[in-house]
N, C-alpha and C positions, 0 to 999 in steps of 0.2 A: 803334674802326674805323668809318669812315664808310660807311653803307649806300648801295649803288648805287641811283640814282633813275631811270635811263633803261635800258630793256631793249628789245632789238630784237625784231622779229617772229619771227626765227629762234630766239632764246633762249626765247621763250615757247612756241613750238611744240615745241622740244626738251623743255622741262620738262613740257609736257602729254603728249607722247608717252611719256616715261619714267614719268610718273604712271600712265597707263593700263597700261603694260607691267608695272608692279609691283603695281598694286592693282585694275585692271579699270576699264572704262568707267563703271561706276556711281559711281565716286569722282571723276569729272571735275567739279570745281566751280572757280569763280574763286578761292575761298579756298585750296583745295588746290594749285592751280597757283601761286598767289602764294607760298605757303609753300615750294614747290620752288625758286623763284628768290630767296627771301629778301626779299620785298617786301610791300607792301599790294596790294589788288586793283586799284588805280588803273591800273598799266601793262597789266593784262589787258584791262580795259574800254576803255582808250584805244586799244588796238590792235584789239580785236574788239568790235563793237557788241553782240553777243549771244553766249551760250554755244553756241547752235546754229552760229554762224559759226565759233567756235573748234573745235567738234567736227568740222565739215566740213573745216577746214584740217588737223586731225590725221588724219582719215581719208585725205585726199589724200596726206599724208606717209607714212602706212603703206602705201598702195598703191604709191607711188614706190619704197619700200624693197623691197616684195615683188617688184615687176616687175624691179628691178635684180638681184635674186637669180636670176631666171629666165634671165638673159643670161650668167651665170658658167659657164664651161666646166668641168664636173665629170666627165661621162661620156664625152666625146669625141663626143657626138651632140647637136645643138642641141635636138631635139625632147624627148629624155629630160631634158635639163637644165632644161626648164620645170618638170616635175614635181619634180625634185630641189630646185629653188629654192623651190618652194612648201612642200615638206616642211621644208626648212631654216628657212624663216620661221616655220613652226608650232612647230618645236623651240625656236627662240630667242625667239619672241614669242607664246606660246599665248594670252595674254589678248587680244592684238590680233587674232589669227586668229579667235577667238571673236567679238570685236566686229564684225569685218568680215563674217563669213559665217554665224555661228550664232545671234547675238542678234537679237531682234526690234527693229526700228527704223522710224521714220517717214521717215528720210532715203533718198535714192535708193540702190538696191542697187549697190555698186561692181562687183559681179561681171560685169555686162553690159559695162561699159567695159573691164574686164580681158580678157574673152573677145574683144572686138573688136580690142584691141591685139595679143593673142596670135595671133588669126587672121591679121592682117596680117603678123606676124612669121613664122609658119610658111609663109605663101604664098611666101616668098623662099628657103625651105630647098631645097637641091638635090634631096633625096629626095622632097619633097612638091610641088614647083612644077608638075609635070605632072598632078597629080590634079585632077579637077573641084572647083570650089569647094564644092559640097555634100559631097563626100567629105572634104575638109579640115575642114569644120565637124563632121562626124560623128566623125572621128579625134580632134579636139580635145575634143569633148564626152565621148567614151569615156574619154579620159585624165583629164579633169577630174573625172569622177565617181569614178574609182578613187583619184585623188590626194586628193580631198576626203575620201573615206572614211578614208584613212590619216592625214591631217592631223587629222581629228576625233578619231580614236583617241589621237593625241598630246595634243590639248587636254584629253581626258578623263583623261589620266594613265596610259593603258594602254601604257606603254612606258618605256624608260630609255635612257640614253646608249649602253648596250650593244646595244640593239635597233635603233638608227638605221641602222647598216650593213646589218643584215638586211632592214629595210624598204626601203632603197634598192635592194638586190638584187632584191627582189620587184617594185618599181616598174619596174626595168630590164627584167625578164622580161615583165611585162605590156605595157609600152610597145613592146617588140620584136614581140610578138604582134599588137598593134593595127596597127602599121606594116606588118607582113608581110601581114596580111589586106587592108588598104587597097590595097596595091600589086599584089596578085595576084588580087583578086576580080573576078568578072564585073560588068558594069554592072548597077546596081540597077533593079528594076521600078518603075514609077511609083507603084503602091500602097504599096510599101515606103518610097519617098521621102516620100510624103504623111504616113505614120505617123511617120517619123523627123523630118520637118520640125516637127511639133508638139513633140517632145522637145527638139530642138535650137534652137527659137525662131527659125527663119528665116521670113520673111513669106510667100514663095511659092516652094516648091521647084520647081514646074513652070517658072517663069520663070528660076530659076537654072540649071536644066538646059538650057533653050534658049539661055541666054547662053554656056554651055560648048560647045554644038554647033558 
């Protein structure tokens, strides 16, 4: 059988993604990716000049897959579907969730771009469109903290296929509580906004509030 000599960027990324999925990011080497595609390391290095470049491409692919899951209608409510999509990604790809959010790394944190994209997404949701931007940020941060906690439990192996439905119910209940609080609460005082601004990583909550007035 003649060995294939030409491999596309997509084939190498798929092989790298599957490698990390099965063995963890620490096993990401040119040799291991080459073994996955049945080749020498030449196609890997001809497509990616460094392993850092390949790793970033794989991280980008993982983020795309995670974000895709947050748009799948599961609960009938777009906001809750975000959390369910993240949990589903953690169940299916625990090593990738760990690589993205739990492992130490020198590369840029993908969490910030994910939160920016999700904030834009929820700003178009009928239930949330009338909230001040600061409140949407707070709602998203609350949900992300709780969802991340559940996803971390999944990555640590503190669950099984039987508990997935139970955790989804818990996420649904917490999400409903967060939404109800945001939609019915009185306007926040400026000192509270200043404190929450630090937690939620917005630059200037005072300016944001003025823009909403």
